[in-house]
N, C-alpha and C positions, 0 to 999 in steps of 0.2 A: 564411532562418532555418535555422541549423544546430542540431544537438543534439536531433533527433527520433528517434534510434535508440539502442537499448540491447542489449548483448551482443556476442559474438564469433562463435562457431560457431552458436549458437542466438540469432538476432538478430531483434529486433522494431523496426519503424519505425511509429510511430503518426501518424495524420493526422486532420484535421477540426477544427471549432470548436464551441464550446458552442451557438451559435445558427445554425450552418450546417446543411446537409442531413443530415450523418451524422458519426459518429466511427468510426474503424476502425484496423486494424493490418495490416501485412504481416509475416508470420513467415517468415524465410529460414533454412533449416537444419534444419527439423523432419524427422526421419528418416522414411523410407517405412515403411509397414506398421503404423502406429499406428491402432488402431480408435478413432475419436472417439466419446466419450460426450457427446452433445448435451445430455442432461438435466443432466449435471454442469456444463457450461459455463453453462447457463441458471440453474442454482441459484446459482452464484457471482455472476452478474450481478444476480440478484434480491436477494442480500444487500447489494449495493452501490447498487442503484437508489434514486432519490428516491421520496418519497411512501409509504414502507413502514410508517411509524408516525407517531405524533403528535409525536415528538421529533426529526424530521428535516425537511428541506425538503419542501414540499408540491407541488413540480413533479411532474406526472404523466407519467412516461415508462415504457412497458412494457419498454424495453431488451431487446427480442428481437433476436437476432443472426442473420446470414446468413453462411455461408462461400461465397465466390464462386469460389475456385480452390484447387487443391492437394489435393483430396479426390475420391475416386471410390468409390462403393458404401460410403460411410461409413468408408473407410480412407485415410490419407494416402499421397500418391504420391511424396513427396520433393521436389516442386516448391513454390514459394512459396505459402503459405496467405494468403488475403486474407479477413479477418473484418470485417464492417461492422455497426454498430448505428445505425439511423435515428433522427434526432431528430424527435419528433412534437408536442412541447408547448412550443415556444419562445414567449416573450412579450417580444420585443425592445423593445417600447414601454416596458416597465418600466425601461429603462436610458437612455431618450432624455434625461432630465433631467441626466445626468452626462456627456454626450458631450464637453463642453468642460471638464470638471472633473477634478481629480486626487484620487481617493479615498484617505484615509489608509490606509497599510499594504497597498495594492494594487499591482499591477504597472503601473498607468496611466502614471505618470511615467517609469519606466525603459523601458517599451516605446516610449513616444513619443520619448524621447531616442535610443534605440538604432536604431529602425527608421524614425522619421519619421512613423509612423502607429500606430494601435492599434484593435482591435476592442472598442469600449466595450460591446457587447451581451454581457454576462456575462463579459467578459474574453478571449473568443476562445480562443487556445491556452493562455492562462494559467489558464483555468477548470479546476476540479477535475473537470469533466465529461470531460475528456480521459482520466481514469483508467479509464473504462469499457473502453477499448481494452487497457489493461494487465491488467485483470481477465480479460477474454476470452482474452488470450494466456497469462496465467498459469494459467488453468484447463486449457489444453492442456499446459503444462509440468508441471502437477501429475499429469496422466495418465501422463506418462513416468516421473515419480518413483515413482508407485504400482507400476510394473513392477519397481522395485528395492527396494521396501519402505520408502521414505522418506515420512514423514508430516510435515505442517506444520499447526500449530494456533496461531492468534492469538486474542487476546481483550482486552477493555477491562479494564485494571487500575487506572485512576484517572480521575476527572473532577473538576476543580478540586481541592479539598482532601480529597475522599472517595477513599480508596485501599484496594485489596485488597492486604493486606500478605503474604498467603500466597504461597509459591513455586508455580511451575507444577506441581510434583510433589506439592503438597499440596491441589490442587483437582481436581474432576471436570470435565475439559474437555468432556465430552459435554453439559454443561449450558449451554455458551456460547450456543447458539442458542435457548434457552428463554425469553429475555426480550429486549426491544427494544434494550437498551443493550449487549448481548453481553458480559456479565460472568458468569463461571461460579459466582458466589456470589449466591444469590437475595436475601439480606438486603442486601448491599452494592449489588446491582443496583437495588433499590428506592430506596435513598438517592440513587444516581446519577441515576436517572430523575426523581425529585422535584426534584433540584437543576437539571437541564436544563430542566424545565418552568417552574420559578421564574425562571430566567435568561431564558428565552424570553418569559415574560409581562412581564418588565421591559424588553423590547426590546434585550437584551444577548446576549452570547455567552460561552462558557467553553471552556477548553482541556482536554486530557486525555492519557492515556498508553495505548499498546497494547503488550502483552507478546506475545512469540512464542516457541514452542519447536519445534525441528525434531529429529526422532528417527530413528535408524537410518541416519545419514549414514556412509558408509564412510570409513575412514582414508585420507588422502592428497589430499583436494580442496583446492585453493588453491596458490598459488606463493609462494616465500619472500621475494620482494623487493617489487616494485611491485603485483603482483596477489594480495596476501594476501586470503584468503577473507573475513576480517572487514572489510577495507578496501572491497572491492567490495560487500559486503552493506550496509555503511554508506552507500556512495554510492547504492545502489539506494533505500534508505529516505529519505535526505536529498533525493532527487529527487521525492518525493511532495509534493504541494501541502500547505502549512501545517505541514510538519515542521520542528521547531526543534532537535531533539536525537536522538542515537543512542548507546546504550551496550550492550555485550555482556558476558556473563559477570558478574563482580563489578562491572564498570563503575566509577562514581565512588566506590562504597563501598570499593574497594580502597585508596583513599588512607588510610583509617583503620587498615589492617591492617599487620602486620609480615610479613616474608617467610616466617617459620616458620608463621604462621597461614594465609597465602594459598597456599602451594605445594600443588599437587595430587599426592599421593603415588601412585605406580603400584602396581597390584595385579594379580594373575593369578587369574581366575575360570574354571576349566576351560581351554578353549583361548583364551579372550579376555583381552586386556589392558585394564584399566579404571583409573580413578583413584578414590581414596576420597572426594574432594570434586570439585567441578567449577566452581571459581572461574574457570577458563580459558574457560568457556562453550563447550566442545567444540572450541576452536581454539587451537593452540599453534604459534608461529613462522609464523603465517599459514596453517596447514594443519590440516584437520580431524583430530581424534584419535580419532574413533569415539564420543565421549560426546555427549549431547544438546547441540545448539547453542541458546542462548537469548539473547534481547536485548529491549531496550525502545526504543520510539519515542515521542518527545514531540511533541504537536501543539499549536499555538498556538490562541487563540480566533479564530473566524472574523472577518475584518476588516470585513465588512458588518454593521452593527448598525442596529436600527430606532430610532435616536435621531439627533438633529441633531448634526453634527460640523462643526468649523471646518476650512477648507482654503483653497486658492487655485485659480483657473482658469488656463487656458493663457496668459492675458494677465498673470498675476501678481497679479490682484485678489483680495481676500479674499472668500470666499463661505461660505455655510452649506449643507451637504449633508444631505439627508434620506434615510434608508434606505428603499428600496422593493424590491419583488420577493419572491422565495421563496428563503430561505437557511437553512442549518443553524444552529441555536443551538449545536451542538457536533458536530464532524465525526467523532469517534472511532467511534460505532456503525457508520457506513457505511464507515469506513476499514479495518476488520478484514480484509475480503477483498482490499483493495488491498495491505496489508502481506504477506499470504500469497502473493499473485500475484507481487510483486517478489522475494520470497524464492525462490519456485519458479523464476523465470527465472534467477536467479543460480546456483542449484544445478544446473539442467540444463546451463547453459553450462559450468560447471566439470566436470561429468561427461563432457561431450563433449571438453573440453580435456585430460582425464586419459587418457593413452595406454593405461592399464591397463583401461579400461572402454569397451567399444564398445556403444553403445546399440542399434545395429542387430541385434546378437546377442541382445539381451534382449527384443526386441519380437516 
């Protein structure tokens, strides 16, 4: 199976299955001399872990990590980092009833046809549990970004038809972690939470949207042709489980605008060059322009529902599938740190690719 690695100079390779012994990642290219903040890594893992509230899956996993290599006395050595999170609460028997069936909108059929076999216990590598390795790796990438003043903040901006219509600069992002759904508006958050609980009670699932803003990005990250910054960022987000859409800056709303309305006029403020508006989303010609980068990520409803569904088995016979096990009624509350992690991995890689910035000189 190919496609388990992401990045160029700062490269991660994830491993493990949902119901195997562990999930983990190898980070190749992490610069030497970075003091690892273990509390920060664990905090991000806690934001992603199951069982954290009544509106997420009730699988109980502590998601405590170990770093097996690449660190000495709390500081990176420049050699590959190996991070592992042990699985402790697998219930593989919950999936025995579907071992010969193809679940609607899952990876069962495509895995079976591509590889000749599949891990029906939670989906194996196709399970969203794999993202625990991305969050752990991204938490280390974030610590590098902090050294150069770059901040990343993601939050839930929509669940079903309930939407936070305010822009990122119109809300207090420090409030994101004050509620279970991770929306920085308490009134909207309450509506979202109530909707998720209603959907869960009905044995159904619902989709949502995560917005993300990245501030203090230096000018010059990204390449002008195939490695455009927004293209790689979009690839990173589209690689997250259940993601169905990505837009940055004005996104699809730009369709409704004229060029005179959409163009970002340059201005000089002191020694800095800025733009009066930011419909470009901080990226022009595939390269960061110093303005905040912002984007939206759309997540579909979770495919496993607690209702009977029609399908077929491996023999082509019609069957009825009954949902069992522990699953999220809506993925977006736990996906917030995943979006941040993937954004951090993209930016660190571009920082290292940019010849004008040497991370080793900043640590």
